[in-house]
C-alpha positions in Angstrom: -7.0 21.3 0.6 -8.6 17.7 -0.1 -7.9 16.2 -2.9 -10.9 15.3 -5.5 -11.7 11.4 -5.8 -12.5 10.4 -9.1 -12.6 6.9 -10.8 -9.4 5.8 -12.8 -8.7 2.6 -14.8 -5.3 1.0 -15.9 -5.2 -0.5 -19.0 -5.6 -3.8 -19.4 -7.5 -4.1 -16.0 -10.1 -6.4 -15.6 -13.2 -4.1 -15.4 -14.4 -5.9 -12.3 -11.5 -3.8 -10.9 -11.9 0.0 -10.5 -9.6 2.5 -8.8 -10.4 5.2 -6.6 -8.0 8.1 -7.4 -7.8 10.9 -4.8 -5.4 13.4 -6.6 -1.4 12.5 -6.5 -2.0 11.2 -2.3 -2.9 7.9 -3.1 -5.2 5.5 -4.9 -7.7 3.2 -3.2 -9.5 -0.1 -5.2 -12.7 -2.0 -5.5 -12.9 -5.1 -6.9 -16.6 -6.3 -7.9 -17.3 -9.9 -7.2 -20.8 -11.9 -8.1 -21.1 -12.2 -4.1 -20.5 -9.0 -2.7 -17.7 -5.8 -3.4 -14.8 -5.7 -1.5 -12.9 -1.8 -1.2 -9.3 -1.5 -0.5 -8.7 1.0 1.5 -10.7 4.4 2.3 -8.7 7.0 1.7 -7.4 9.6 4.2 -11.0 11.5 5.9 -14.6 10.4 6.1 -15.5 12.8 3.1 -13.0 10.9 0.5 -14.5 7.7 1.4 -17.8 8.8 1.3 -17.6 10.1 -2.0 -15.8 7.0 -3.1 -19.0 5.1 -2.0 -21.1 7.8 -4.0 -19.0 6.8 -7.1 -19.3 3.2 -6.8 -22.7 2.9 -6.1 -23.6 1.6 -10.1 -20.9 -1.1 -9.2 -22.4 -2.1 -5.8 -26.3 -2.8 -6.4 -27.5 -4.6 -3.8 -24.3 -6.6 -2.9 -23.2 -5.9 0.3 -19.6 -3.9 0.8 -16.4 -5.5 2.8 -13.5 -3.3 3.5 -9.9 -4.1 3.6 -7.1 -2.1 5.3 -4.3 -2.6 3.9 -2.0 -1.1 6.7 -2.6 1.6 9.1 -1.2 4.3 7.4 -3.4 7.8 7.5 -3.5 7.8 3.5 -5.3 4.5 3.7 -7.9 4.1 6.6 -8.5 7.1 7.9 -11.9 7.2 6.1 -13.0 4.5 7.8 -15.8 6.5 9.9 -17.8 7.1 6.6 -18.5 3.2 6.6 -21.3 2.9 9.3 -21.3 -0.9 10.4 -19.6 -2.1 7.4 -17.2 -5.2 8.2 -13.8 -4.0 7.9 -10.8 -6.4 7.7 -7.4 -6.3 8.5 -4.2 -8.3 9.7 -3.8 -8.9 13.4 -0.6 -6.7 13.6 -2.7 -3.1 12.3 -4.1 -3.4 15.8 -0.8 -2.9 17.7 -0.8 0.5 15.3 -4.0 2.4 16.6 -2.4 4.2 19.9 0.1 5.7 17.0 -2.3 6.5 14.7 -4.8 8.6 17.2 -1.3 10.7 18.2 -0.5 10.9 14.3 -4.1 12.7 14.2 -3.8 14.9 16.6 -1.0 16.5 15.3 -1.9 16.8 11.8 -5.4 18.0 12.7 -3.1 20.9 13.9 -1.6 21.4 10.1 -4.6 20.6 7.9 -8.6 21.6 8.7 -9.8 18.6 6.6 -8.9 16.0 9.1 -11.2 17.7 11.6 -13.9 15.4 10.7 -11.6 12.2 11.2 -12.2 9.4 13.6 -9.8 6.4 14.7 -12.1 3.2 13.5 -10.8 0.4 14.1 -10.7 -3.3 12.0 -13.5 -5.3 12.9 -12.4 -8.6 11.7 -8.6 -9.6 11.7 -6.7 -12.7 11.0 -3.1 -14.0 11.9 -0.7 -15.6 9.9 0.5 -15.3 6.5 -2.9 -15.3 4.7 -6.7 -15.1 4.6 -9.2 -16.1 1.2 -12.5 -14.2 0.9 -14.6 -16.2 -2.1 -17.1 -14.7 -3.9 -17.9 -16.7 -6.6 -16.3 -15.7 -10.2 -12.9 -14.6 -8.1 -10.9 -15.1 -5.0 -9.5 -12.7 -3.1 -6.3 -14.2 -1.1 -5.0 -11.6 1.4 -1.5 -12.0 1.8 0.5 -10.5 4.9 3.3 -8.7 3.4 5.3 -6.8 5.9 8.3 -4.5 5.9 6.8 -1.6 4.6 5.0 -1.7 7.7 4.3 -4.9 9.9 0.6 -4.9 9.4 0.6 -4.8 5.5 -1.6 -6.9 3.4 -1.6 -7.2 -0.7 -4.6 -9.1 -2.2 -3.7 -11.7 -5.1 -6.7 -12.2 -7.2 -5.8 -15.5 -8.9 -8.3 -15.6 -11.7 -7.2 -12.2 -13.1 -3.6 -12.9 -12.2 -3.5 -9.6 -10.5 -2.3 -8.2 -7.4 -3.5 -5.3 -5.3 0.5 -4.2 -4.1 -0.7 -1.4 -2.2 2.2 0.0 -0.7 4.5 -3.5 -0.7 5.7 -2.4 -4.5 5.8 1.2 -5.5 7.3 3.1 -7.9 10.4 4.1 -8.1 11.0 2.8 -4.8 8.9 1.6 -1.3 9.8 2.5 1.9 11.2 0.5 4.9 9.6 0.3 8.1 12.4 1.3 10.3 16.2 0.7 10.3 15.7 -2.6 12.0 17.4 -5.1 9.5 14.5 -7.3 10.0 11.9 -5.2 8.7 14.1 -4.5 5.7 14.8 -8.3 5.5 10.4 -8.7 5.6 10.1 -6.2 2.4 12.3 -7.9 0.2 10.9 -11.7 1.2 7.7 -9.2 0.4 8.4 -8.2 -2.8 9.8 -11.6 -3.6 6.5 -13.5 -2.6 4.5 -10.6 -4.8 7.2 -11.6 -7.6 6.8 -15.3 -7.6 3.2 -14.5 -8.3 3.9 -13.8 -11.4 1.2 -11.2 -11.8 0.3 -9.8 -15.0 -1.2 -6.4 -13.2 0.4 -5.3 -10.0 -2.0 -2.3 -8.9 -0.1 0.3 -6.1 -1.7 2.8 -3.9 1.3 5.7 -5.2 3.0 6.5 -8.5 -0.4 5.4 -10.2 0.8 2.5 -12.1 -0.1 -1.6 -12.5 2.8 -1.9 -14.2 4.3 -5.6 -12.8 7.9 -4.5 -14.0 7.9 -2.3 -11.1 8.6 -5.6 -8.8 11.5 -6.4 -10.2 12.8 -3.1 -10.3 12.0 -2.4 -6.6 14.4 -5.7 -6.0 17.0 -4.8 -8.4 17.2 -1.4 -6.3 17.3 -2.9 -3.1 20.3 -5.7 -4.1 22.3 -2.7 -5.5 22.2 -0.8 -2.3 23.0 -3.8 -0.6 25.9 -4.4 -2.9 27.1 -0.9 -2.8 27.1 -0.9 1.2 29.1 -4.3 0.9 32.0 -3.0 -1.2 31.9 0.4 0.7 31.1 2.5 -2.2 29.3 6.0 -2.0 25.7 5.4 -1.7 23.8 8.7 -0.1 22.4 9.9 -3.6 19.2 8.4 -4.5 19.6 8.9 -8.4 22.7 6.5 -8.3 20.5 3.5 -7.7 17.2 4.7 -9.9 15.6 6.2 -12.7 13.3 8.9 -12.0 9.8 8.5 -13.8 8.8 10.6 -16.8 7.4 13.6 -15.3 8.0 13.3 -11.6 8.6 16.6 -10.0 11.7 17.7 -7.8 9.1 17.8 -4.9 8.2 14.5 -5.7 11.9 13.2 -6.2 12.6 15.1 -2.7 10.2 13.0 -1.1 11.4 9.7 -2.5 15.2 11.0 -1.9 13.6 10.7 1.8 13.0 7.1 1.3 16.3 6.2 0.0 17.9 7.1 3.1 15.6 5.0 5.0 16.4 2.3 3.0 20.0 3.0 3.4 20.2 3.3 7.1 18.4 0.1 7.2 21.1 -2.0 4.8 24.0 -0.4 6.7 22.2 -1.7 10.2 21.8 -5.0 8.3 25.5 -5.2 7.3 26.3 -3.8 10.7 24.9 -6.2 12.1 25.9 -9.4 10.0 22.5 -9.7 8.1 22.1 -11.0 4.9 19.4 -9.1 3.2 19.6 -11.7 -0.4 
């Protein structure tokens, strides 16, 4: 069943920023600047993205629309087909993931009918290197390459508002590393440190329905504790030994994050075996 898309807000978030919530699946974000509107992620189907655009019609007025694909995970960019000729911005490394997205779509269509109308639409503008800036007149959107969760991940820093759209680089209770390669783990930790050093007042996440900047420090503390436990030879398999579950989290969702913990643990153990210092 396709999640319902609705508008949502976080306490204290500037009114020029709107959250588009697709049930418990994912949050996208819209930023209204003086010159244009920017949609960060297009949700998981064209139908859901089209609904999001309907909800944003009053805010867009006659402004042109730009879209940022934060990364090529299915719940963040499979709605691209609803955009027509709207420019879609992503990191260069996103393009290498498109073949994998096609294979993943075929598998997911076999499981869920709601993906029947999805077409994999590639970004139309990409950038290399650590950052790109969009100048909206009143607001600047700095696109920061923040790999580790995925190789192509982008977070968005809005300095005028001291707000970071961290997407999946920060997550409550924990993010997941891309692979067991120690390099990916080090990249994720560096990305978290980069976001921490922004000293943001709002850190908007795509999962967990949170903009609490304290989550960044808790994510780093989790990885630091996990690295220490493995280095000291302590048992580290139980996620509960390293994190507190958010209030109201169901057992099904806890199992989901236990899977994240297993992935992270495998990467920490690989880093120790290779003699790679994570911190």
